[in-house]
VOKOLDREN-187645 format. One record per residue (C-alpha): residue number from 0; x, y, z; residue in one letter. Coordinates in Angstrom, 2 decimals. Last residue first. Layout:
BEGIN
> num | px | py | pz | residu
> NUM | X | Y | Z | a $
...
This chain:
BEGIN
> num | px | py | pz | residu
> 374 | 62.99 | 96.78 | 76.37 | x $
> 373 | 58.82 | 96.22 | 76.41 | x $
> 372 | 59.00 | 95.28 | 79.91 | x $
> 371 | 60.74 | 98.41 | 81.14 | x $
> 370 | 58.79 | 100.45 | 79.40 | x $
> 369 | 55.78 | 98.84 | 81.12 | x $
> 368 | 58.00 | 99.67 | 84.45 | x $
> 367 | 58.11 | 103.37 | 82.77 | x $
> 366 | 60.74 | 104.72 | 81.37 | x $
> 365 | 61.34 | 108.64 | 80.53 | x $
> 364 | 64.19 | 108.86 | 77.53 | x $
> 363 | 66.80 | 111.90 | 76.69 | x $
> 362 | 69.54 | 111.02 | 74.35 | x $
> 361 | 72.62 | 113.72 | 74.41 | x $
> 360 | 73.82 | 115.68 | 71.70 | x $
> 359 | 72.81 | 118.68 | 73.23 | x $
> 358 | 74.67 | 118.85 | 76.45 | x $
> 357 | 74.60 | 121.87 | 78.47 | x $
> 356 | 71.07 | 122.77 | 76.63 | x $
> 355 | 70.05 | 119.39 | 76.96 | x $
> 354 | 70.22 | 118.93 | 80.70 | x $
> 353 | 68.04 | 122.29 | 80.91 | x $
> 352 | 65.46 | 120.62 | 78.83 | x $
> 351 | 65.58 | 117.55 | 80.21 | x $
> 350 | 65.30 | 118.86 | 83.45 | x $
> 349 | 61.65 | 120.38 | 82.41 | x $
> 348 | 60.61 | 116.31 | 82.91 | x $
> 347 | 58.30 | 115.41 | 80.05 | x $
> 346 | 54.99 | 115.05 | 80.97 | x $
> 345 | 53.71 | 111.97 | 82.56 | x $
> 344 | 53.85 | 108.44 | 82.39 | x $
> 343 | 53.20 | 106.31 | 85.75 | x $
> 342 | 56.34 | 104.77 | 87.99 | x $
> 341 | 58.64 | 107.28 | 86.95 | x $
> 340 | 61.70 | 106.95 | 86.15 | x $
> 339 | 64.24 | 109.35 | 84.26 | x $
> 338 | 67.02 | 107.78 | 81.74 | x $
> 337 | 70.14 | 110.07 | 80.23 | x $
> 336 | 72.07 | 108.99 | 77.69 | x $
> 335 | 75.55 | 110.21 | 76.95 | x $
> 334 | 77.92 | 108.88 | 74.15 | x $
> 333 | 81.76 | 110.14 | 74.01 | x $
> 332 | 82.85 | 106.95 | 75.30 | x $
> 331 | 79.86 | 105.58 | 76.76 | x $
> 330 | 78.04 | 107.27 | 80.11 | x $
> 329 | 74.77 | 106.89 | 81.35 | x $
> 328 | 73.30 | 109.27 | 83.53 | x $
> 327 | 70.51 | 108.04 | 85.84 | x $
> 326 | 68.00 | 109.75 | 87.80 | x $
> 325 | 68.05 | 113.14 | 85.90 | x $
> 324 | 67.76 | 116.52 | 88.59 | x $
> 323 | 66.93 | 119.93 | 88.10 | x $
> 322 | 67.15 | 121.59 | 92.11 | x $
> 321 | 69.23 | 124.66 | 91.69 | x $
> 320 | 72.47 | 123.34 | 92.43 | x $
> 319 | 72.04 | 120.90 | 89.63 | x $
> 318 | 71.56 | 117.77 | 89.89 | x $
> 317 | 72.37 | 114.55 | 87.45 | x $
> 316 | 73.00 | 110.69 | 88.15 | x $
> 315 | 75.87 | 108.19 | 87.52 | x $
> 314 | 76.63 | 105.38 | 85.65 | x $
> 313 | 79.48 | 105.03 | 83.45 | x $
> 312 | 79.53 | 102.48 | 80.91 | x $
> 311 | 80.79 | 98.92 | 81.07 | x $
> 310 | 83.99 | 98.14 | 79.54 | x $
> 309 | 83.98 | 94.82 | 78.24 | x $
> 308 | 80.40 | 95.31 | 77.74 | x $
> 307 | 76.73 | 93.11 | 77.14 | x $
> 306 | 76.65 | 91.46 | 80.97 | x $
> 305 | 78.23 | 94.55 | 82.89 | x $
> 304 | 76.09 | 97.32 | 81.01 | x $
> 303 | 72.95 | 95.25 | 80.97 | x $
> 302 | 73.55 | 94.80 | 85.06 | x $
> 301 | 74.32 | 98.37 | 85.44 | x $
> 300 | 71.08 | 99.20 | 83.37 | x $
> 299 | 68.63 | 96.58 | 85.56 | x $
> 298 | 70.21 | 97.91 | 88.87 | x $
> 297 | 69.02 | 101.38 | 87.62 | x $
> 296 | 65.93 | 99.98 | 86.70 | x $
> 295 | 65.46 | 98.06 | 90.26 | x $
> 294 | 65.95 | 100.92 | 92.32 | x $
> 293 | 63.99 | 103.77 | 90.49 | x $
> 292 | 61.09 | 101.46 | 90.63 | x $
> 291 | 61.59 | 101.27 | 94.38 | x $
> 290 | 62.25 | 104.86 | 94.49 | x $
> 289 | 58.54 | 105.46 | 92.91 | x $
> 288 | 56.84 | 102.49 | 94.71 | x $
> 287 | 58.03 | 104.20 | 98.23 | x $
> 286 | 54.16 | 105.09 | 99.17 | x $
> 285 | 53.48 | 101.50 | 98.72 | x $
> 284 | 50.08 | 100.00 | 97.20 | x $
> 283 | 51.40 | 98.94 | 93.81 | x $
> 282 | 54.06 | 97.18 | 95.77 | x $
> 281 | 52.01 | 95.06 | 98.06 | x $
> 280 | 52.77 | 95.53 | 101.57 | x $
> 279 | 54.56 | 92.67 | 103.13 | x $
> 278 | 58.44 | 93.19 | 102.28 | x $
> 277 | 58.79 | 96.64 | 104.84 | x $
> 276 | 62.36 | 98.47 | 105.05 | x $
> 275 | 65.26 | 95.51 | 105.64 | x $
> 274 | 63.29 | 92.88 | 103.21 | x $
> 273 | 62.84 | 95.76 | 101.22 | x $
> 272 | 66.52 | 96.69 | 100.36 | x $
> 271 | 67.25 | 92.96 | 100.12 | x $
> 270 | 64.64 | 92.91 | 97.24 | x $
> 269 | 66.34 | 95.89 | 95.69 | x $
> 268 | 69.43 | 94.06 | 94.62 | x $
> 267 | 72.37 | 96.00 | 94.49 | x $
> 266 | 70.73 | 98.46 | 96.44 | x $
> 265 | 70.81 | 102.13 | 95.66 | x $
> 264 | 73.34 | 104.92 | 97.13 | x $
> 263 | 73.39 | 108.33 | 95.98 | x $
> 262 | 76.59 | 110.64 | 95.89 | x $
> 261 | 77.15 | 114.41 | 96.32 | x $
> 260 | 80.81 | 115.96 | 95.44 | x $
> 259 | 80.08 | 117.86 | 92.26 | x $
> 258 | 76.51 | 118.97 | 91.75 | x $
> 257 | 76.13 | 121.03 | 88.56 | x $
> 256 | 75.79 | 124.95 | 88.33 | x $
> 255 | 79.58 | 126.19 | 89.24 | x $
> 254 | 80.84 | 122.45 | 88.82 | x $
> 253 | 80.38 | 122.62 | 85.16 | x $
> 252 | 81.22 | 118.93 | 83.74 | x $
> 251 | 79.19 | 117.36 | 86.37 | x $
> 250 | 77.38 | 113.63 | 86.62 | x $
> 249 | 77.01 | 113.13 | 90.40 | x $
> 248 | 78.21 | 109.50 | 91.90 | x $
> 247 | 76.03 | 106.86 | 92.18 | x $
> 246 | 76.98 | 104.35 | 95.06 | x $
> 245 | 76.34 | 100.71 | 94.32 | x $
> 244 | 75.26 | 98.48 | 97.35 | x $
> 243 | 75.20 | 94.84 | 98.88 | x $
> 242 | 78.05 | 93.94 | 95.76 | x $
> 241 | 80.39 | 93.06 | 99.19 | x $
> 240 | 82.37 | 95.95 | 97.23 | x $
> 239 | 79.79 | 98.53 | 97.62 | x $
> 238 | 79.15 | 97.58 | 101.44 | x $
> 237 | 83.01 | 97.50 | 102.26 | x $
> 236 | 83.14 | 100.88 | 100.83 | x $
> 235 | 80.28 | 102.01 | 102.00 | x $
> 234 | 81.57 | 101.14 | 105.97 | x $
> 233 | 84.77 | 103.07 | 105.26 | x $
> 232 | 82.92 | 105.84 | 104.46 | x $
> 231 | 80.79 | 105.88 | 107.72 | x $
> 230 | 83.97 | 105.34 | 109.68 | x $
> 229 | 85.56 | 108.18 | 108.69 | x $
> 228 | 82.84 | 110.16 | 108.79 | x $
> 227 | 83.30 | 109.75 | 112.84 | x $
> 226 | 80.42 | 107.45 | 114.73 | x $
> 225 | 77.47 | 108.55 | 116.53 | x $
> 224 | 74.70 | 106.71 | 114.06 | x $
> 223 | 72.68 | 109.62 | 113.40 | x $
> 222 | 75.84 | 112.01 | 113.31 | x $
> 221 | 77.68 | 109.88 | 110.72 | x $
> 220 | 74.59 | 109.41 | 108.89 | x $
> 219 | 73.85 | 113.35 | 108.67 | x $
> 218 | 77.76 | 113.91 | 108.11 | x $
> 217 | 77.84 | 111.63 | 105.27 | x $
> 216 | 75.14 | 112.92 | 103.57 | x $
> 215 | 73.30 | 110.53 | 101.09 | x $
> 214 | 71.21 | 112.39 | 97.91 | x $
> 213 | 67.63 | 110.54 | 97.98 | x $
> 212 | 66.89 | 107.75 | 95.52 | x $
> 211 | 67.25 | 105.16 | 97.97 | x $
> 210 | 67.22 | 106.70 | 101.67 | x $
> 209 | 65.67 | 104.33 | 104.08 | x $
> 208 | 67.74 | 101.14 | 102.99 | x $
> 207 | 71.06 | 103.59 | 103.09 | x $
> 206 | 69.08 | 104.24 | 107.09 | x $
> 205 | 68.90 | 100.18 | 107.19 | x $
> 204 | 72.33 | 99.36 | 105.94 | x $
> 203 | 73.91 | 102.10 | 108.36 | x $
> 202 | 71.98 | 100.10 | 111.22 | x $
> 201 | 73.93 | 96.87 | 109.89 | x $
> 200 | 77.01 | 98.65 | 110.79 | x $
> 199 | 76.23 | 100.29 | 113.91 | x $
> 198 | 75.23 | 97.01 | 115.21 | x $
> 197 | 78.32 | 95.31 | 113.79 | x $
> 196 | 80.82 | 96.89 | 115.87 | x $
> 195 | 84.12 | 96.85 | 115.41 | x $
> 194 | 83.95 | 95.40 | 111.96 | x $
> 193 | 87.49 | 93.83 | 111.13 | x $
> 192 | 87.53 | 93.30 | 107.51 | x $
> 191 | 87.47 | 89.47 | 105.85 | x $
> 190 | 84.61 | 87.32 | 108.27 | x $
> 189 | 82.10 | 90.30 | 108.96 | x $
> 188 | 82.28 | 91.42 | 105.59 | x $
> 187 | 82.04 | 87.83 | 104.03 | x $
> 186 | 79.15 | 87.40 | 105.89 | x $
> 185 | 77.22 | 90.67 | 105.38 | x $
> 184 | 75.58 | 89.14 | 102.48 | x $
> 183 | 74.53 | 85.51 | 103.78 | x $
> 182 | 72.77 | 85.69 | 106.81 | x $
> 181 | 70.25 | 88.38 | 106.88 | x $
> 180 | 69.65 | 89.28 | 103.59 | x $
> 179 | 70.13 | 86.15 | 101.96 | x $
> 178 | 68.34 | 84.44 | 104.38 | x $
> 177 | 65.29 | 86.61 | 104.41 | x $
> 176 | 64.99 | 86.30 | 100.18 | x $
> 175 | 64.76 | 82.53 | 100.71 | x $
> 174 | 61.70 | 82.88 | 103.10 | x $
> 173 | 59.74 | 85.74 | 101.60 | x $
> 172 | 60.65 | 84.01 | 98.06 | x $
> 171 | 58.75 | 81.07 | 99.24 | x $
> 170 | 55.97 | 82.95 | 100.81 | x $
> 169 | 55.17 | 84.49 | 97.63 | x $
> 168 | 55.28 | 80.98 | 96.41 | x $
> 167 | 57.47 | 78.14 | 93.82 | x $
> 166 | 60.72 | 80.12 | 94.47 | x $
> 165 | 62.93 | 80.39 | 91.13 | x $
> 164 | 63.17 | 84.59 | 91.41 | x $
> 163 | 64.25 | 83.78 | 95.18 | x $
> 162 | 66.70 | 80.91 | 94.35 | x $
> 161 | 68.41 | 82.97 | 91.49 | x $
> 160 | 68.46 | 86.40 | 93.24 | x $
> 159 | 66.09 | 89.15 | 91.47 | x $
> 158 | 64.58 | 90.86 | 94.23 | x $
> 157 | 61.54 | 90.53 | 95.98 | x $
> 156 | 59.29 | 94.05 | 95.54 | x $
> 155 | 60.65 | 95.03 | 92.06 | x $
> 154 | 61.00 | 91.08 | 91.10 | x $
> 153 | 57.07 | 90.85 | 92.26 | x $
> 152 | 56.17 | 93.81 | 90.33 | x $
> 151 | 57.77 | 92.56 | 86.96 | x $
> 150 | 55.86 | 89.40 | 87.65 | x $
> 149 | 52.56 | 91.06 | 87.80 | x $
> 148 | 53.75 | 93.17 | 84.69 | x $
> 147 | 53.88 | 90.31 | 82.55 | x $
> 146 | 57.12 | 87.81 | 82.74 | x $
> 145 | 57.42 | 84.30 | 81.09 | x $
> 144 | 59.80 | 81.98 | 82.22 | x $
> 143 | 63.39 | 80.65 | 81.20 | x $
> 142 | 64.70 | 83.39 | 78.60 | x $
> 141 | 62.39 | 85.87 | 80.66 | x $
> 140 | 64.55 | 85.73 | 83.68 | x $
> 139 | 68.16 | 86.25 | 81.86 | x $
> 138 | 66.31 | 89.15 | 80.10 | x $
> 137 | 65.15 | 90.55 | 83.16 | x $
> 136 | 68.45 | 90.44 | 84.57 | x $
> 135 | 69.24 | 87.58 | 87.73 | x $
> 134 | 71.54 | 88.99 | 90.34 | x $
> 133 | 74.79 | 89.83 | 89.67 | x $
> 132 | 77.90 | 87.47 | 88.52 | x $
> 131 | 81.05 | 89.79 | 87.86 | x $
> 130 | 83.90 | 88.97 | 85.58 | x $
> 129 | 87.74 | 89.24 | 85.84 | x $
> 128 | 90.20 | 87.16 | 82.98 | x $
> 127 | 93.48 | 87.06 | 84.79 | x $
> 126 | 97.15 | 86.94 | 84.23 | x $
> 125 | 97.96 | 90.40 | 83.38 | x $
> 124 | 98.61 | 91.25 | 86.79 | x $
> 123 | 98.43 | 88.13 | 89.16 | x $
> 122 | 100.26 | 89.28 | 92.52 | x $
> 121 | 98.06 | 92.68 | 92.40 | x $
> 120 | 95.01 | 90.77 | 90.65 | x $
> 119 | 94.45 | 87.79 | 92.65 | x $
> 118 | 94.19 | 89.26 | 96.34 | x $
> 117 | 92.84 | 92.23 | 95.87 | x $
> 116 | 89.99 | 90.68 | 93.93 | x $
> 115 | 89.33 | 87.62 | 95.97 | x $
> 114 | 89.45 | 90.39 | 99.40 | x $
> 113 | 87.47 | 93.70 | 98.27 | x $
> 112 | 85.58 | 91.73 | 95.49 | x $
> 111 | 84.16 | 89.50 | 97.96 | x $
> 110 | 82.03 | 86.19 | 97.13 | x $
> 109 | 84.68 | 84.27 | 95.07 | x $
> 108 | 84.92 | 81.98 | 91.91 | x $
> 107 | 88.11 | 81.05 | 91.16 | x $
> 106 | 88.65 | 79.18 | 87.30 | x $
> 105 | 91.93 | 77.73 | 86.66 | x $
> 104 | 92.97 | 76.16 | 83.10 | x $
> 103 | 95.62 | 73.91 | 83.80 | x $
> 102 | 98.23 | 73.56 | 80.92 | x $
> 101 | 100.07 | 76.71 | 82.81 | x $
> 100 | 101.63 | 74.17 | 85.28 | x $
> 99 | 104.46 | 76.21 | 86.86 | x $
> 98 | 103.32 | 79.79 | 85.71 | x $
> 97 | 99.80 | 78.98 | 87.07 | x $
> 96 | 100.97 | 77.47 | 89.88 | x $
> 95 | 103.03 | 80.50 | 91.17 | x $
> 94 | 100.36 | 82.75 | 89.81 | x $
> 93 | 97.68 | 80.36 | 92.13 | x $
> 92 | 99.66 | 81.01 | 95.48 | x $
> 91 | 100.40 | 84.43 | 95.53 | x $
> 90 | 96.71 | 85.42 | 94.54 | x $
> 89 | 95.20 | 82.67 | 97.32 | x $
> 88 | 97.28 | 84.26 | 99.92 | x $
> 87 | 95.20 | 83.00 | 103.07 | x $
> 86 | 92.09 | 81.02 | 100.87 | x $
> 85 | 88.73 | 82.07 | 101.87 | x $
> 84 | 88.79 | 84.13 | 99.05 | x $
> 83 | 88.62 | 81.18 | 96.78 | x $
> 82 | 84.91 | 80.51 | 97.04 | x $
> 81 | 85.08 | 78.24 | 94.17 | x $
> 80 | 88.40 | 76.72 | 92.80 | x $
> 79 | 86.99 | 75.51 | 89.92 | x $
> 78 | 89.38 | 73.22 | 87.33 | x $
> 77 | 90.06 | 72.49 | 83.84 | x $
> 76 | 91.78 | 70.39 | 81.76 | x $
> 75 | 92.57 | 67.89 | 84.36 | x $
> 74 | 94.66 | 65.55 | 84.42 | x $
> 73 | 96.54 | 66.27 | 87.90 | x $
> 72 | 94.52 | 69.17 | 89.39 | x $
> 71 | 93.44 | 68.65 | 92.51 | x $
> 70 | 96.33 | 66.28 | 93.45 | x $
> 69 | 98.77 | 68.49 | 91.88 | x $
> 68 | 97.90 | 71.32 | 94.54 | x $
> 67 | 100.63 | 70.63 | 96.69 | x $
> 66 | 103.16 | 70.57 | 94.01 | x $
> 65 | 102.83 | 74.30 | 93.48 | x $
> 64 | 104.73 | 74.87 | 96.84 | x $
> 63 | 105.72 | 78.60 | 97.23 | x $
> 62 | 103.00 | 79.11 | 99.70 | x $
> 61 | 100.73 | 76.33 | 100.50 | x $
> 60 | 97.31 | 75.95 | 99.09 | x $
> 59 | 96.76 | 71.89 | 99.96 | x $
> 58 | 95.67 | 72.44 | 103.21 | x $
> 57 | 92.36 | 74.35 | 101.67 | x $
> 56 | 91.06 | 71.36 | 99.67 | x $
> 55 | 91.26 | 68.90 | 103.42 | x $
> 54 | 89.50 | 71.92 | 105.40 | x $
> 53 | 86.62 | 72.76 | 102.94 | x $
> 52 | 85.63 | 76.45 | 102.38 | x $
> 51 | 87.94 | 76.08 | 99.79 | x $
> 50 | 84.75 | 74.15 | 97.43 | x $
> 49 | 86.74 | 71.93 | 94.50 | x $
> 48 | 85.28 | 71.17 | 91.04 | x $
> 47 | 87.37 | 69.27 | 88.42 | x $
> 46 | 87.05 | 68.86 | 84.90 | x $
> 45 | 88.51 | 66.33 | 82.56 | x $
> 44 | 86.28 | 63.39 | 84.12 | x $
> 43 | 83.42 | 65.25 | 82.24 | x $
> 42 | 84.86 | 68.42 | 80.36 | x $
> 41 | 81.70 | 69.69 | 78.83 | x $
> 40 | 80.04 | 69.98 | 82.07 | x $
> 39 | 82.80 | 72.20 | 83.41 | x $
> 38 | 81.31 | 75.41 | 82.47 | x $
> 37 | 77.80 | 74.42 | 84.05 | x $
> 36 | 80.01 | 73.91 | 87.53 | x $
> 35 | 81.17 | 77.11 | 87.01 | x $
> 34 | 77.59 | 78.55 | 86.85 | x $
> 33 | 75.83 | 76.83 | 89.49 | x $
> 32 | 78.91 | 77.99 | 92.07 | x $
> 31 | 78.22 | 81.50 | 90.67 | x $
> 30 | 74.57 | 82.02 | 90.94 | x $
> 29 | 74.29 | 85.44 | 92.48 | x $
> 28 | 73.74 | 83.29 | 96.13 | x $
> 27 | 76.78 | 84.99 | 97.65 | x $
> 26 | 77.32 | 88.46 | 95.78 | x $
> 25 | 79.84 | 88.23 | 92.64 | x $
> 24 | 83.43 | 87.97 | 91.30 | x $
> 23 | 84.09 | 85.30 | 88.78 | x $
> 22 | 87.54 | 84.88 | 87.89 | x $
> 21 | 89.29 | 83.26 | 85.28 | x $
> 20 | 93.01 | 82.63 | 84.69 | x $
> 19 | 94.75 | 83.58 | 82.28 | x $
> 18 | 96.58 | 81.72 | 79.35 | x $
> 17 | 94.05 | 81.71 | 76.85 | x $
> 16 | 92.92 | 78.71 | 77.33 | x $
> 15 | 89.20 | 80.10 | 78.80 | x $
> 14 | 87.95 | 83.45 | 77.63 | x $
> 13 | 85.97 | 82.76 | 75.03 | x $
> 12 | 83.62 | 80.24 | 77.49 | x $
> 11 | 83.57 | 83.34 | 80.06 | x $
> 10 | 82.33 | 85.46 | 77.55 | x $
> 9 | 79.58 | 83.29 | 76.36 | x $
> 8 | 78.69 | 82.90 | 80.35 | x $
> 7 | 77.96 | 86.36 | 81.11 | x $
> 6 | 74.27 | 86.04 | 80.38 | x $
> 5 | 73.80 | 83.55 | 82.10 | x $
> 4 | 70.95 | 81.01 | 81.39 | x $
> 3 | 69.11 | 80.37 | 84.23 | x $
> 2 | 68.30 | 77.04 | 85.85 | x $
> 1 | 64.66 | 76.41 | 87.18 | x $
> 0 | 64.32 | 73.84 | 89.36 | x $
C-alpha cells in the first residue's frame, strides 16, 4: 500500500514538546490516523495511540478528574487521541490534563472543525498548535508515484483522497470514492449538528455540485429547496466547517465597480463533486471539464497555502459589475497574484488588463493542466 509523505508533517514535528497540545483537523479519510501513527513511530513504547470512538477510551475522559486519563498516558512521551471530537467537553478535559501533566505531549485529531476546533480552542487558548490535513496535493502525490497528464486527468475525475489515489484500478477508485462521498463526509455533520431534514441537506450539496465555478445565489437555492435563506446559510457553514466545500468571497477594493457580496462554492475534493454528478464520463469528453479543472486547480492553491505557510494567503475571486472575471486571486500581505484556469491555452483574457489597471503591481497567470504538471 502506498504511504504518502505529508507536507505538514515537518511543521508538526517542529511543534512537539513546545508546551502546547497539537490538534490535527481535516475531513475523514484524509489520512489523519496514518499521519498520527507515523508521528508515534520514533517513540516506540513511549508513544501511545487511542481511538476515542471506543467506549473503554471514552470513559477515561471526565471533567475535573485528570487522573482518569493517567492509565492511558502514564510513562508515555507522546499520546495520540484519535477522533477526539467524539468526547464531550474534550477541550476543558484536555486543558486540565495539560496543566496537571505538562510533560505528556498530546496530539488530538478530529474530523470536524466546527466541533473539535471549537471545543479545544475556547478552553485552551494559547495551549494548542492547530494543523489542517486536506486530501493529497500534487506535490505529495508526485513524491510517491510518477504522474503524467493521464494521471492528472484521473485526479481531476476521482479526486485526491489517499485511499482513492492508492487504489489499484479505476473501478476500485470508484468504489472507495463512493464510500467516502456517501458514508464518511456527512457523518460528523449529522452526528454533531441537528440536521432536521437530511434530504434537504443532501439536495443542497448536489445543487452546489452542479454550480461549481458559478456565482451562487442564496435566494435561488432557498427557493429551489423550499427553505429559508437562513437554513441555506447554516448548511453552507456546516459544509465548509466539515471540510466538504470551500466558499470563495470576491476580492474587492472598489465596491462601485466590483462585486462585493457574491460568492462561489468549490469542493475541497473534486472527486466528491463528480461522484454527485457523473463519475463515469472521461474527463476529456465532459462538457463541464473546464469547471472541474478550475475546481481542482483552486484546491491545489488552497493546499499549497495550507501546507507551506503559517498564515496561508487569502483565496478569492474577482468580478466586476460589467462582467470581467478572474478565477482566483491570491492575496498574501501586499502581494496579489491572479490566476485564470483554461483547459487549453488561449489568448490573454481581457479581464487581466482591467484588473491590472486597478492593481498594477499584481502578477497574472494563465494555467492549463499541462502548466499544473510543470509547476
